Each structure stands twice: as C-alpha cells, then as structure tokens.
N, C-alpha and C positions, 0 to 999 in steps of 0.2 A: 160041144161047140166052143170054139175059141172066142173069148171075150174081146170085143173090139170097141174102142172108143171112137165115136163119130163127132166131127166138128159141126157145130151149129153156128151159122154165120149171122142170121138175122132173126128177130122175133117172129117174122112171118113163117120162117121154116118150122118153128115150134107149133104154130097154129096148123100148118099143113100136116105135120106129123100126127097131131092129135086127131085131126079130121080123118085121115086115112086109117088110123088104128081103130077109130070108132066104127068104120065101115066093115072091118074084118073081125071084130070081137063084139060080144054082146054088150059089155060095159067096160069102162075104164074107171077104176076106183083110185082116186088121186089123194095122196097125202103130201103135205108141204112142211119143210123144216127150214127155218132161217136162222143164221148165226153170224156173228162177227168173228173173224179169224185174223190173227196176226201171223205174218210169215217172217221167218228168221233165216239168216245164213251168216257166215263169217265174211269179213271184208274181202277175202280172196276167193269167195264162192266155193268153199270146199264141199259143202253139201250138194250144190248144183253140179259140180264136176263129178261127184260120186253117183249122180243120178237120183238124189234124194231131195226132199223138202221137209222143213220143220215148221209145223203149224201150232199155234196156241189158241185155244178157245177156253176162255175163263181160266181155270186153274189146271187145265189139261193140255199137255204137250204131246204131239203125235208126229212121228217120223213116217213119211209116206214115200212110195216110189213116185218120182216125178211123172213118169210116162203113164202109169196105170192108175195112180191114186191109191194103190193097195197099201194098207197099213203094215208097217214094219214093226213098230213098237210104240208104246205110249206110256205116260206116267201122269198121275195127278199129284200136285204139290200145293203147299201153302202159298197162296198168291201174294202174300205180304213181303216175302223175301225175294230180292233180285236174283235172277238166274242168268248169269252171263257165261259161265264156263261149265264144262261137263261135270266138273267136281262140285258144282253148286247144287246138283241134283242128288237125291238119295241113291246109294248104290243099288243097282237093279239091272234088269235086261236092257232097259232104255240107255243107261249110261255105258253098259258094255258095248253097245252098238254105236252110240254117239261119240264116245271118247276117242277111239282110234281114228275117227274120220276128222274131227275138228282139232284134236290134240290140244295145243296151248292157246288156240285162238278163241276170242270172245264171240258170242252170238250177238248179232246186231239186228234190230227190228227193221225190216225193209219196207213194209207197207201193211195197212189194215185193210182187209178184204171183207166185203159183204158177200156172203155165200148163201145161195138158195138151192135146196135139193128137193126136187119133185119126184116122188115115187109113184109110178102108175102100175097098178095091178091089172093085167089084161085077163078078163074073165070070159068063160064060155057060157052056154045056155043054162048050165047047172049052177051058175054063179061060183064056179071054182076058178081059182087063179091058175092060169096055164102058162104065164110068162110074166116077167116084170121088166119095166123100162125105167131106168134111172136117168134123170135129167139134172145136170149140175150147171148152175150159172154163177159166175164170179165177176165182181167189179171192185176196183179200188175205191175205198171210201172217198166220196166227194168227186168221183170221176164218172162221167156218164157212160164211158165205154164198158161193155160187158163182154166176157168170153164164156161160151157155153159148149158143153159136149153131152152126148147121151150114150148110154150103154145098155145093151139088151142082156138081161139076166135070165137064162133058161130055168125052167122048173122041171125037175126029174119026172120022167114019164110022159112028158108032153112035147116031145121033139118036133112033131108035125106043126104044132102051134108056134113054137119058137121059130121054125123056119119060115112060117107065114109072116111073122113079125119082121124077120130079117129081110124078107122080100120087099116089105114096105120101105125100109131104110134104103135099100138098093134102088128102088124105083124113084125115090126122091133124090137120088144121086148125092147122098151125104158122103163126104170124104172122110176116111179114117184120120183121126187126130194124131199128128206126128209129135206134137209137143204138148206139155201140160197147159191147160188154160191159165194156170197161175203164172207161167212164163209170159204168156200173151198179155195178161193184164198188167204185169210188172213193167213190161216194155212200154205199154201205153202210159204208164205213170212216170216214165222217164228213166227207169232203172234199166241196166243192160246186164242181165245175168251172164256171168262168166267173163265180163269185159276186162277186169283187172288181172294183171299178171306181173309179178316182179321180175320175170325172165326178160332177157334182152330180146326185143322183137323189132327188128329192122330188116328191110329188104334193100340189099345193095346189089348193084351190077358189077361185074369184074372190071369193067372199063371206067367206072366212076372215079373221078379224081380223089386221091386219098384224103385231102383236106375236107372235101365235101362229105365223104363217108364218115370221117371222125365226127363231124358235126351232127350227122344223122344219129350216130350211136349215142353221143353225149346228150342229144335232145331227148332220146328215149329214156336215158338214165335220169336226167333232170326231171322228167315227167313223173317217174317213179318216186323221186324224192318229194315232189309236191303232193302227190296223191297220198303219201303216208304222213305228211307233216301234221295234219290235224289230229290224227290218231296218236302220234308221238306226244303232242302237247296235252291231249286229254288223257293220256296214259291208259288207253282202252285195253290193249294187251301188248305183250312184249314183242310181237312180230312186226308191229309198225316200226319200232326203232330198228329192229333187225334188218328189215327190207330197206329202210332209209340208209343205214350204214353200208349195206352191201352195194347199193347204187353208188354211194360215195367211193367205196373201195374199188369198184369196177372202173369208175371214171379215172381215178388216180392211176390204176394199172394200165388203162388204155393210153393215157398220155405218156406214161413212163416207158412203154414198149414201142412207141411210134415216134421217137424223137426225130426231128428233122422234117416232119410233115407240117407242123405249125411252127411259127416263129418262136425263138427262144423266149422272148418276152411274154407272148401269149401263154405258152406252156408253163412257164415259171409262175405267172400270176394265177392261172387256174389251179395249178398244183398247190399253191400256197392257200388259196381259198378252200380247197377240198381238205387239206390237212387241218385247217381250222375247224371245219365242220366235224371231222372225224374225232378230233381231240375233245371237243365240247360234249360229244355224245358217248364217248368211250367208257367212262366209269359206270354209267348206269347199265349199259349192255353187258359189261363184265359180270356184274352182280346178277343180272337176269339169267345168265348162263348157269350160274350156281343154283339159283332159286328154282329153275326148271328141273334140276336134278334131285329135288327133295326126296321124292319117293324112291329113287334109285339108291341114294345115299342111306336112307333109312333101312332099306333091304340089305345093304352091304354089311351092317354090323349086327351082333347078337342082341337079343331082346334087352339085356341088362344095360346096353349102351344107347338104345333108341331114344330115351328121354334126353340124353346129352345132344344127340343129333338134332332133335326138335328144338332144343334150346339154341343150338348153333344157328338154325334157320331163323329163329326170332331175332337174333342179333343181326344177321344179314339183311333181314327185311327192314329193320330200323335204319341200318346204314344206307340202304337203297333210298329210303325216303329223304335222307339228308342229301345224297348226291343227286337225286332227281330234282329237288328244289334248286340246287346249284345249276343243273343243266338247263332247267326252264328259264332261269334268270339270264343265263348266257345266251340262250336262243332268242330271248326278247331284246338282246343288246344289238348295238350297231354293227359289231364285227361279224356276227352270224348273218344278219340281214344283208350286209354288203357282200358276203361270200355267195349267198344264194342269188342275189341280184346280178352279180358278175357272171354266173353261169347262165342265167336267163338271157343276159345281154349277148353272150357269145353264141348261144344256140339259135338266136334269132337274127344274127348278123350275116353279112355276106362272107362265106367261108374263104373266098379267094383273097380277101383282105388280110387274112391271118396265115396264109400259106407260106411255107418256107421252101427250100430246095426240092424236097420230096413231095410237096403239096399237090403237084400235078401228076405224080406217078399213079398209074391205075391201081386201085385198091387190091385187085386180084394178085398183082405182082408183089405188092408190099406184104399182103397177108401170108403168101407162101413163104417169103423170106423170114418173117418174124416167128411164124409158127414152127417152121422146121429148125430154126436156130434154137428155140426154146426146147423143142423135143430132144434134139441131140444133146443139149446140156443136161437134161434130166437123165438120159440113158448113161451118159458119161459119169455123172455123180452117183447114180444108183448102183452101177456096177462096182463102185469102190466101197460100198457099204458092206460090212461083215457083222458078225455077232459081237465083235469087239469095238466097232466104230462108236465114237462119241455121239451122244444124243443130239448134240447141236447139228450134226451133219444131216440127220433125219429131218430136223426142223427146217434147214435150208432147202432140202429137197421138197418138202411140203409147200414152201412158198413158190418154188419154181413150178410145181404141179398146178397150184392155184392160178398162176399167171398164164400157163398154157390153157387151162380150162376156160379162162376169160377170153383168150384169143379165139378159141374154137367157137365159143358162143357169139362173140362179136361178128365173126365172119362166116357163120353157118350158111347164110343165104348165097354166098359166093361159090360154094362147092356143092357136090352132090349130097343131098340131104341124108340119104341112107348111110353113106360112108361117114359123114360127120357124126351122125347119131351113134354109130358103132364106136368111133374113136372116143367120143365123150363117155360112153358107157364103160369102155375099158379103163379110161383115165379115172373115172369116178371110183372104181374099186380100189385103185391105188390111193386116191385122195382120202377115202374113208379110213383106210388103215393108218395113214400118216396123220390124219386129223384126229382120230381117236388117241393115237400115241401122244400127240401134242397136247390135247385136252387133259389127258391124265397127268402129264408132266406139270402143266400149268396149275391144275387143281391141287396137286401135292404141294407145290411151292406156295400157293395161296394159303392153304390150310396150315403149312408149317409156320408161315409168318403170323397167322392168326393165333397159333398155339403159343407163340412167344409172348403175346400180349395178355395171356390168361394168368392171373395171379391165384394159385390154388389155395385160397384162404377160407373158402366156404365150401359146403357140400355141393352146391350147384356148380361152382367153379371146378371142383374135382371131377364131377361127372362130365362137364363140358370138355375138360382137358383129356380125359380118358377116351371119350367118344371121338374127339378130333384125332387123337393119336391112332385109335383103332381104324378110323376111316382112312388115314394116310397109309397105313399098312395094307389095307384092302386094295387101295388104288395102285400101290406099288406092285402088288401081285398081278393085277389086271394089266398094268403097263407092260410087265414082262411077257405076258401072254400075247398081247398085241404086237410087241416087237418081234417075237418069235415067228409071227405070221408074215412079217414083212418080206422076207426073201422069196417065199413062194408067190406072194401077190405081185411083187416086182417082176418075177420071172414071166408071169403071164403078160404083163404090160410090155415087157421088152422082147417078147417072142418074135420069131422070124415073120409070122403072119402080120403082126401089128406093125412091125418095122416096115414091111412091104407096103402096107396101107399108107403110112406117113410119107414114105418115099415116093409112091405113085402120085399122091395128091400134091405134095409140097416141094419135093426136091428139085 
C-alpha cells in the first residue's frame, strides 16, 4: 500500500477521525511524543529547492524529505559548538549528503517548531496491532496556528484491516497533503520558503518603453543588493557579498549596453555610484574566491607541500580580516550610503523623467539590437582565436560573453522562454571554459606576487615558498588543459544551429 500523507485542517477533524476509528477497531492505543525542533536552511533556500529540510532537536540534526518527512540522514553532535557550515560537522554520511547541496552557504535558523507526534495502534479483538496511524502536529513557537497531517502505516499480514482504516480517511474526505506542514507553519510565521533568488526576475512586455524597462530591471537588482546587505555586514557567509557584487555588476552592464535610453547625466551618475560600491567590496571578494578553493589547492600538491598550502591559507585568512574591516568602515561611510540612496531614488522615480532619445523605444526592439550586436562581436572575436593567440584575447572574449549573458537574462521575458533557455545554456558552456581559464590566470598572478613577498629565512618560509611555487606549476598545467578545450567548446557555440537561433530571434 502506498503511504499517503493527509492534511488535517482543524482539531475537530482529529476528533472525528478518532471517533470513526474507534467504531472500526476494538481499541486505539495512543502514545504521544512532544519535542521542540529548530528548522534550518540557507539564505537562498538551497535545501528547500532540493526538496529537503534540516531539523535540529537537542544535539541531533536530521535531514528529511520535505514532502514525506522520511529521514535521509542524521547526526548527533556536541551542542556547545556552533554549526553553521557543512564542514563544521564531523565527516559522515550526513556531511556527504549536506555538503554538496548547501556548498559554501551558512545554515540559518528559520524558526523554532513545537512538534507533537501521536501514534495510534489500531487493535483487533485479540489485542493485536493490525495497523498504525501517525498524527503529526506542528506550530511555530509562540504562534497559535498549527499544521497537522496524518499517515496510515500498514502492518504486514493485515491488509484487510489497513484498507478498512483507509476507507475511514476517505469517508472523512481528508485531502492528500501536497506540501510539508513545516512549509505551512513557516508561511504562517511570515517566512516565504523559496522566495529569495539572486537571478534577474522581471516581467517585461515587448512594447514597454525602454526607459521604463530599464527601471524595472534596476529595481530588481537594487532589491537583491538590499536583501544581501545585512549578510554582508554580519559576514555570515561569502555568498552574501558575491550576490551583492553580481547585482552591482549586472546594473553597470545594463547601463553600459543601453546608452541613449537614459539621459547621459543619469547614466553617468548611476555608473559612478555603482563603481564606488564595486570598488569598496572588491578586495574582500577576491580573497573569498581564493579561500573557497582551499581544499582544491591542498589536493593539487603532494603531501610534502600540504603544510605549506595550509600556511598560505592562514596568511590569506589574516589578510581577509584586515580588508574586511576596511570594507565595513567604508560601507558605513557617506559615499557608500549616498550611492545606494541614489539607486533607491532612481528606481522609485518617474522613468520618463530620465528618458533620452531611445527612452520611448519599445524594449523588444532595443533588446534585439543590443543582443544581436553583442553575439556577432563574440563570433567575430572567437573565430580569430587560435592555439597561439595571446591570453588577453580570451579574457576580452570572456567579458563579451558575460555581457551577452546579462542581456539574455535581462530580457528573457520578452522572447520565447524555451529558446532563451537554450541560448543561455549554450552560452554558459562557453562562459565556464573562459571563466575557468581566467580564474587560473588570475590565481597564478596572485600567487606569483605573493611568492615575491616571501623571505626564505626560516623553515616555515621555505615550506611556504615551495608550496606556493608548486601550486603555481599545477595551476599552469590546468590552465593549458582548459585552453586546449576552448576551440571545441567555441565550435559548439558558433555552430550553424545556434547561429540560426540567434538570427531567428534577434536579427
């Protein structure tokens, strides 16, 4: 028999269920368990999107399927130590499952839940349990609203009795539960599971004036900045700053690729403010990128050099603390506050007041023009690249690809969704190759500069220098491999089929 969760809407439904079951079975033997449970997820709801939930009861953490409540993995830990990241837990099946889902993101407590589980053993005349019914009731602590569901658990050898109990549920017209009661009670507490996304999420019509469309997009991006600001200031995890900076970078790209839509004065002022915000937050993000590669870098070198790599990361961590303090001081300053306030003022103003010559152009027409122009530039530049082309040309192509990716994301709602999804997918493969190549170049340059600062006068310094040099060599080998893949990756992107898609939509 398939296990089905049924939604219980009111306490009277529970009374009716118990009454009906009492008429069908000799006795109902009830046991009750009550507990307080904390529910966790990341800021961007990675567990929710994966169909999971993470619960904590005392020192025990349990991952469950959101829809069924079925246990996936659990672990018991010392409750005195804070557990924010997957690596804060002992290596286990639990971390093997949790780590790939939440990656570098911190776990954030969402709510404290009061949970009551009633188990009913349905007994026959011989006082034997022939079926079980589990009733689960949840409520956010301090909130009167409760969500409940029940589930019939058959007992082997008593199929007839299980079907009888199922008939009771059907006669009471209980509806199958489509969502976890945890989602229900979280919503009642004010949370919106899955609500946050760093992706561009705007609905534009093809005939919308371009100035108005740009304002809609910038409003969405400014909202992402605000949603991440507290996480940046509190330094909860590295992705708050990443999402903040991506929103800033997208905003700059939008203004730069749609010149003539807004007045020169408005565009210049906004670009200046965005540049300020990017400069203030840049150094910390650069170090975050390296620190997130710790395990990869350690794996890149032989065992004899691993202590040197670990020492390198201790140096980088100390440096990050210094630049983070400098960033926080700047973010508390007038220049940063004025920059964010200027964005807020623009996205809440009348867009027609800022429109230039192209401000009234339908956004569908403008989007076609700028997208196809950027695409043709990429094809032209990419076809010139050979195995002997200077690295700088690949970096230029990477920037063009990033700008095209932003345009496709900004204007997805204007064109057929399935076609845009296909184009973004094709472009992402090329971006991944060029991005990996650029990262490897930048990492080598950074490590080479760091190597120059090391004075090999102590044993520790010698190990650090050797490890850094070994890592540079390993990155150079990896860079060569990534570059050798470029031509085949670009060939797919510049294929006749993909060219036809771009031409059909935008030419």
